[in-house]
C-alpha positions as a Markdown table, in Angstrom:
| # | Residue | x | y | z |
|---|---|---|---|---|
| 1 | Met | 26.8 | -72.1 | 41.9 |
| 2 | Thr | 27.6 | -75.8 | 41.2 |
| 3 | Ser | 30.1 | -77.5 | 39.0 |
| 4 | Ser | 29.4 | -78.1 | 35.3 |
| 5 | Asn | 28.1 | -81.5 | 34.4 |
| 6 | Val | 27.5 | -83.8 | 31.4 |
| 7 | Ser | 25.1 | -86.7 | 32.1 |
| 8 | Lys | 23.7 | -89.4 | 29.9 |
| 9 | Arg | 20.7 | -91.5 | 30.6 |
| 10 | Lys | 21.3 | -95.2 | 30.7 |
| 11 | Trp | 17.6 | -96.3 | 31.0 |
| 12 | Ile | 14.1 | -95.4 | 32.1 |
| 13 | Asn | 11.7 | -97.7 | 33.9 |
| 14 | Trp | 8.0 | -97.0 | 34.4 |
| 15 | His | 5.9 | -98.2 | 37.3 |
| 16 | Pro | 5.5 | -101.1 | 38.0 |
| 17 | Thr | 9.3 | -101.3 | 37.8 |
| 18 | Thr | 11.3 | -104.5 | 37.4 |
| 19 | Pro | 14.8 | -104.9 | 36.0 |
| 20 | Glu | 13.2 | -106.5 | 32.9 |
| 21 | Thr | 11.2 | -103.4 | 32.1 |
| 22 | Arg | 14.2 | -101.1 | 31.9 |
| 23 | Glu | 14.7 | -99.6 | 28.5 |
| 24 | Glu | 16.4 | -96.9 | 26.5 |
| 25 | Leu | 15.0 | -95.9 | 23.1 |
| 26 | Thr | 16.8 | -92.6 | 22.9 |
| 27 | Ser | 20.1 | -90.9 | 23.2 |
| 28 | Thr | 19.4 | -88.6 | 26.1 |
| 29 | Leu | 22.1 | -86.1 | 27.0 |
| 30 | Val | 22.0 | -83.2 | 29.6 |
| 31 | Leu | 24.5 | -80.4 | 29.7 |
| 32 | Thr | 24.5 | -78.2 | 32.8 |
| 33 | Ser | 26.6 | -75.1 | 33.3 |
| 34 | Arg | 28.1 | -73.8 | 36.5 |
| 35 | Arg | 25.2 | -71.4 | 36.9 |
| 36 | Asp | 22.7 | -74.3 | 36.7 |
| 37 | Ile | 21.4 | -73.6 | 33.2 |
| 38 | Phe | 20.8 | -76.8 | 31.4 |
| 39 | Val | 19.8 | -78.2 | 28.0 |
| 40 | Asp | 18.2 | -81.7 | 27.9 |
| 41 | Val | 17.9 | -83.3 | 24.5 |
| 42 | Arg | 16.4 | -86.7 | 23.9 |
| 43 | Leu | 16.8 | -88.1 | 20.4 |
| 44 | Tyr | 15.4 | -91.4 | 19.1 |
| 45 | Thr | 18.1 | -93.7 | 18.1 |
| 46 | Ser | 17.9 | -94.7 | 14.4 |
| 47 | Ser | 16.6 | -98.2 | 15.3 |
| 48 | Asn | 13.6 | -96.7 | 17.2 |
| 49 | Ser | 10.5 | -94.7 | 16.5 |
| 50 | Gly | 10.5 | -91.1 | 15.3 |
| 51 | Asp | 9.1 | -89.6 | 12.1 |
| 52 | Gln | 11.3 | -86.5 | 11.6 |
| 53 | Ala | 14.1 | -86.5 | 9.1 |
| 54 | Pro | 17.4 | -84.9 | 10.3 |
| 55 | Glu | 18.7 | -81.8 | 8.6 |
| 56 | Ser | 22.2 | -83.4 | 8.3 |
| 57 | Asp | 23.8 | -86.5 | 6.8 |
| 58 | Ser | 23.9 | -88.3 | 10.2 |
| 59 | Asn | 22.0 | -91.6 | 10.4 |
| 60 | Leu | 22.5 | -91.9 | 14.2 |
| 61 | Tyr | 19.1 | -90.6 | 15.1 |
| 62 | Ser | 15.5 | -90.7 | 13.8 |
| 63 | Gly | 13.8 | -87.9 | 15.6 |
| 64 | Val | 13.3 | -85.8 | 18.7 |
| 65 | Glu | 11.5 | -87.5 | 21.6 |
| 66 | Trp | 11.7 | -84.4 | 23.8 |
| 67 | Ala | 14.0 | -81.4 | 24.3 |
| 68 | Phe | 13.9 | -78.7 | 26.9 |
| 69 | Ala | 16.1 | -76.1 | 28.7 |
| 70 | Gly | 16.0 | -74.0 | 31.8 |
| 71 | Thr | 17.4 | -73.9 | 35.3 |
| 72 | Ala | 18.1 | -76.7 | 37.7 |
| 73 | Arg | 18.0 | -76.6 | 41.5 |
| 74 | Ser | 18.9 | -79.2 | 44.1 |
| 75 | Lys | 18.8 | -79.7 | 47.8 |
| 76 | Asp | 20.5 | -82.3 | 50.0 |
| 77 | Leu | 18.1 | -84.2 | 52.1 |
| 78 | Asp | 18.6 | -85.7 | 55.6 |
| 79 | Asp | 18.5 | -89.3 | 54.3 |
| 80 | Gly | 21.5 | -88.8 | 52.0 |
| 81 | Thr | 19.4 | -88.3 | 48.9 |
| 82 | Arg | 19.1 | -85.1 | 46.8 |
| 83 | His | 15.8 | -83.5 | 45.7 |
| 84 | Cys | 16.2 | -81.9 | 42.2 |
| 85 | Gln | 13.9 | -79.7 | 40.3 |
| 86 | Trp | 14.3 | -78.6 | 36.6 |
| 87 | Ser | 12.3 | -75.5 | 35.6 |
| 88 | His | 11.6 | -75.6 | 31.8 |
| 89 | Trp | 12.0 | -72.2 | 30.3 |
| 90 | Val | 11.6 | -73.6 | 26.8 |
| 91 | Asp | 10.1 | -77.0 | 26.1 |
| 92 | Ser | 9.5 | -78.8 | 22.8 |
| 93 | Lys | 6.2 | -80.2 | 24.1 |
| 94 | Val | 4.7 | -77.1 | 25.7 |
| 95 | Pro | 3.7 | -73.8 | 24.0 |
| 96 | Leu | 5.6 | -70.8 | 25.3 |
| 97 | Ala | 2.4 | -69.2 | 26.6 |
| 98 | Glu | 1.7 | -72.3 | 28.8 |
| 99 | Glu | 3.3 | -73.3 | 32.1 |
| 100 | Pro | 5.3 | -76.5 | 31.8 |
| 101 | Pro | 4.5 | -79.3 | 34.3 |
| 102 | Val | 6.6 | -79.6 | 37.4 |
| 103 | Asp | 9.8 | -81.7 | 36.7 |
| 104 | Gln | 11.3 | -83.0 | 39.8 |
| 105 | Gly | 12.8 | -86.1 | 41.3 |
| 106 | Val | 14.9 | -87.6 | 44.1 |
| 107 | Met | 18.5 | -88.6 | 43.2 |
| 108 | Thr | 20.7 | -91.2 | 45.0 |
| 109 | Asp | 23.9 | -93.0 | 44.1 |
| 110 | Phe | 23.1 | -96.3 | 42.3 |
| 111 | Glu | 24.6 | -99.4 | 44.0 |
| 112 | Gly | 27.3 | -97.3 | 45.7 |
| 113 | Asn | 28.6 | -95.9 | 42.4 |
| 114 | Glu | 29.1 | -92.1 | 42.6 |
| 115 | Met | 29.2 | -91.9 | 38.8 |
| 116 | Leu | 25.7 | -93.4 | 38.5 |
| 117 | Gln | 22.6 | -91.5 | 39.8 |
| 118 | Leu | 19.2 | -93.2 | 40.2 |
| 119 | Glu | 16.3 | -90.7 | 39.8 |
| 120 | Lys | 12.9 | -91.4 | 41.1 |
| 121 | Gly | 9.8 | -89.3 | 40.5 |
| 122 | Glu | 6.5 | -88.9 | 38.6 |
| 123 | Met | 5.9 | -87.5 | 35.1 |
| 124 | Ala | 3.6 | -88.1 | 32.1 |
| 125 | Asn | 4.4 | -91.4 | 30.4 |
| 126 | Pro | 4.7 | -90.5 | 26.7 |
| 127 | Ala | 3.2 | -93.9 | 25.8 |
| 128 | Thr | 0.0 | -93.4 | 27.8 |
| 129 | Gly | -0.2 | -89.7 | 28.6 |
| 130 | Val | -0.8 | -90.6 | 32.2 |
| 131 | Val | 1.3 | -89.2 | 35.1 |
| 132 | Ser | 3.1 | -92.3 | 36.5 |
| 133 | Pro | 6.0 | -93.1 | 38.8 |
| 134 | Tyr | 9.3 | -93.7 | 37.0 |
| 135 | Glu | 13.0 | -94.5 | 37.6 |
| 136 | Glu | 15.9 | -93.2 | 35.5 |
| 137 | Leu | 19.5 | -94.1 | 35.7 |
| 138 | Trp | 22.0 | -91.4 | 34.8 |
| 139 | Glu | 25.7 | -91.6 | 34.2 |
| 140 | Asp | 28.1 | -88.8 | 34.7 |
| 141 | Val | 30.2 | -88.3 | 31.5 |
| 142 | Ala | 33.8 | -86.9 | 31.7 |
| 143 | Ile | 34.1 | -83.4 | 30.4 |
| 144 | Glu | 36.8 | -83.6 | 27.8 |
| 145 | Pro | 38.6 | -80.9 | 25.7 |
| 146 | Val | 38.3 | -80.6 | 22.0 |
| 147 | Glu | 41.4 | -81.5 | 20.2 |
| 148 | Ala | 44.3 | -79.0 | 20.5 |
| 149 | Glu | 42.4 | -76.9 | 23.2 |
| 150 | Pro | 44.6 | -76.5 | 26.3 |
| 151 | Tyr | 41.5 | -76.2 | 28.5 |
| 152 | Leu | 38.0 | -77.3 | 29.1 |
| 153 | Arg | 35.3 | -74.8 | 27.9 |
| 154 | Cys | 31.7 | -74.0 | 28.6 |
| 155 | Val | 29.6 | -71.5 | 26.6 |
| 156 | Val | 26.0 | -70.5 | 27.2 |
| 157 | Leu | 24.0 | -68.5 | 24.6 |
| 158 | Val | 20.4 | -67.3 | 25.1 |
| 159 | Thr | 17.8 | -65.7 | 22.9 |
| 160 | Glu | 14.4 | -64.3 | 23.8 |
| 161 | Ser | 11.8 | -62.1 | 22.2 |
| 162 | Thr | 8.3 | -61.6 | 23.6 |
| 163 | Glu | 7.3 | -59.8 | 20.5 |
| 164 | Ser | 8.1 | -62.7 | 18.2 |
| 165 | Ala | 7.3 | -65.5 | 20.8 |
| 166 | Thr | 10.9 | -66.7 | 20.7 |
| 167 | Arg | 13.1 | -68.5 | 23.2 |
| 168 | Gly | 16.3 | -70.5 | 22.8 |
| 169 | Val | 19.2 | -71.8 | 24.7 |
| 170 | Val | 22.5 | -73.3 | 23.5 |
| 171 | Ile | 25.2 | -74.9 | 25.7 |
| 172 | Arg | 28.6 | -76.0 | 24.6 |
| 173 | Leu | 30.4 | -78.1 | 27.3 |
| 174 | Gly | 33.7 | -79.8 | 26.4 |
| 175 | Arg | 33.1 | -81.9 | 23.3 |
| 176 | Phe | 29.3 | -81.6 | 23.3 |
| 177 | Cys | 27.1 | -78.7 | 22.2 |
| 178 | Gln | 23.3 | -78.8 | 22.0 |
| 179 | Gly | 20.4 | -76.5 | 22.1 |
| 180 | Ile | 16.7 | -75.9 | 21.5 |
| 181 | Leu | 15.0 | -72.9 | 19.8 |
| 182 | Lys | 11.2 | -72.3 | 19.8 |
| 183 | Ile | 9.7 | -69.6 | 17.6 |
| 184 | Gly | 5.9 | -69.7 | 18.1 |
| 185 | Glu | 5.0 | -73.4 | 17.6 |
| 186 | Asp | 8.1 | -74.2 | 15.5 |
| 187 | Thr | 10.8 | -76.0 | 17.4 |
| 188 | Thr | 14.4 | -76.6 | 16.3 |
| 189 | Val | 16.9 | -78.9 | 18.1 |
| 190 | Glu | 20.6 | -79.4 | 17.4 |
| 191 | Arg | 23.3 | -81.6 | 18.9 |
| 192 | Trp | 27.0 | -81.4 | 18.0 |
| 193 | Glu | 29.5 | -83.8 | 19.2 |
| 194 | Trp | 33.3 | -83.6 | 18.7 |
| 195 | Asn | 34.6 | -86.8 | 17.1 |
| 196 | Leu | 38.3 | -87.2 | 16.7 |
| 197 | Tyr | 38.1 | -89.2 | 13.6 |
| 198 | Gly | 34.8 | -88.1 | 12.1 |
| 199 | Arg | 33.6 | -91.7 | 12.7 |
| 200 | Glu | 33.7 | -94.2 | 15.5 |
| 201 | Pro | 37.2 | -94.1 | 17.1 |
| 202 | Asn | 39.6 | -96.9 | 16.2 |
| 203 | Pro | 41.9 | -97.6 | 19.2 |
| 204 | Asn | 44.6 | -98.6 | 16.7 |
| 205 | Glu | 44.8 | -95.2 | 15.1 |
| 206 | Asn | 46.0 | -91.9 | 16.3 |
| 207 | Lys | 44.9 | -89.2 | 13.9 |
| 208 | Ala | 45.4 | -85.9 | 15.8 |
| 209 | Gly | 44.2 | -83.0 | 13.7 |
| 210 | Asn | 41.4 | -85.0 | 11.9 |
| 211 | Gly | 38.6 | -84.2 | 14.4 |
| 212 | Val | 35.2 | -82.9 | 13.3 |
| 213 | Trp | 32.0 | -81.7 | 14.9 |
| 214 | Arg | 29.4 | -84.4 | 14.2 |
| 215 | Gln | 26.2 | -82.5 | 13.7 |
| 216 | Val | 22.5 | -83.3 | 13.7 |
| 217 | Arg | 19.5 | -80.9 | 13.4 |
| 218 | Tyr | 15.8 | -81.2 | 13.5 |
| 219 | Gly | 13.6 | -78.2 | 12.5 |
| 220 | Gln | 13.6 | -75.5 | 10.0 |
| 221 | His | 15.8 | -72.9 | 11.8 |
| 222 | Ser | 19.4 | -73.0 | 12.9 |
| 223 | Leu | 21.1 | -72.6 | 16.2 |
| 224 | Pro | 24.5 | -70.8 | 16.9 |
| 225 | Cys | 26.4 | -74.0 | 17.8 |
| 226 | Ala | 29.1 | -72.8 | 15.4 |
| 227 | Val | 29.4 | -69.6 | 17.6 |
| 228 | Ala | 29.5 | -71.7 | 20.8 |
| 229 | Thr | 32.3 | -73.8 | 19.5 |
| 230 | Ser | 34.4 | -71.0 | 18.1 |
| 231 | Asp | 37.6 | -69.7 | 19.8 |
| 232 | Asp | 36.8 | -66.0 | 20.1 |
| 233 | Val | 33.4 | -66.0 | 21.8 |
| 234 | Lys | 33.2 | -63.4 | 24.7 |
| 235 | Leu | 31.0 | -63.0 | 27.7 |
| 236 | Gly | 28.2 | -60.5 | 27.1 |
| 237 | Gln | 28.8 | -60.6 | 23.3 |
| 238 | Ser | 25.7 | -60.1 | 21.2 |
| 239 | Val | 25.6 | -62.3 | 18.1 |
| 240 | Lys | 23.2 | -62.2 | 15.1 |
| 241 | Phe | 22.7 | -65.7 | 13.9 |
| 242 | Gly | 20.1 | -67.8 | 12.1 |
| 243 | Ala | 18.4 | -68.9 | 9.0 |
| 244 | Pro | 15.8 | -68.5 | 7.6 |
| 245 | Arg | 15.2 | -66.0 | 10.5 |
| 246 | Glu | 18.2 | -64.1 | 12.0 |
| 247 | Leu | 18.0 | -63.8 | 15.7 |
| 248 | Arg | 20.0 | -61.9 | 18.4 |
| 249 | Trp | 21.7 | -64.3 | 20.8 |
| 250 | Val | 23.6 | -63.2 | 23.9 |
| 251 | Val | 26.6 | -65.0 | 25.4 |
| 252 | His | 25.2 | -65.5 | 28.9 |
| 253 | Asp | 28.3 | -67.3 | 30.2 |
| 254 | Val | 31.7 | -68.4 | 29.0 |
| 255 | Tyr | 34.5 | -69.9 | 31.0 |
| 256 | Asp | 37.6 | -72.1 | 30.5 |
| 257 | Trp | 39.4 | -74.2 | 33.1 |
| 258 | Ser | 42.2 | -76.7 | 33.3 |
| 259 | Glu | 41.6 | -80.3 | 34.1 |
| 260 | Leu | 44.1 | -79.9 | 36.9 |
| 261 | Lys | 42.2 | -77.2 | 38.7 |
| 262 | Asn | 39.6 | -77.7 | 41.4 |
| 263 | Leu | 36.4 | -77.9 | 39.5 |
| 264 | Asp | 34.0 | -77.0 | 42.4 |
| 265 | Asn | 33.2 | -73.6 | 40.8 |
| 266 | Phe | 33.4 | -74.7 | 37.2 |
């Protein structure tokens, strides 16, 4: 069991790598629970490519570049680096009946900064389709409470049906909530982010009580982010949620903790 984590990608760099070739065309956010279940969502920013219209009034993003969820594993290596592997249980690019490609890399602190992790590995370059070496820079994001909550919270919901070829995962961690649902070949992705003002924060204002969950969704179905962000969700709870198809979701994990506690097991 590891600690919960929120990480945001700063840039990706494909081989041959130079500082000039570093780029970030997406908003890439990864939420990982204490039991190493993760949801990785990569949304094109509104100024970049993407041909999907969001099912919300948000103009922040223009489409889904990639989304997947599963379990993460890591092992410390003798040279001080860390080998990480992410098993994709559901993947926006891979049919459920197929085995996703191996997703692994070696992580190390970037320029001595423990909050920045440089990942090196190999994967298919979406621009060429060819498996190529890459580098990604990840930044740890502070886990913050939603307004008026006296604690930090993580909630994990999972749905699966072999009969209807369905898999889905939703994770709420602090002020972020996101998930992916795949029913046959249909994929739905959602991201919710708590915003204190309902817009970009103004440091000159203090509007406690005016926060909202900023929401964006791509796909024809809906995910239980509203359940994950509610106050009364309970471990093991079975929830029926969804439109146009109602699905049975199970609360796989839920836990609260104080910012003052030791976070090693949270």
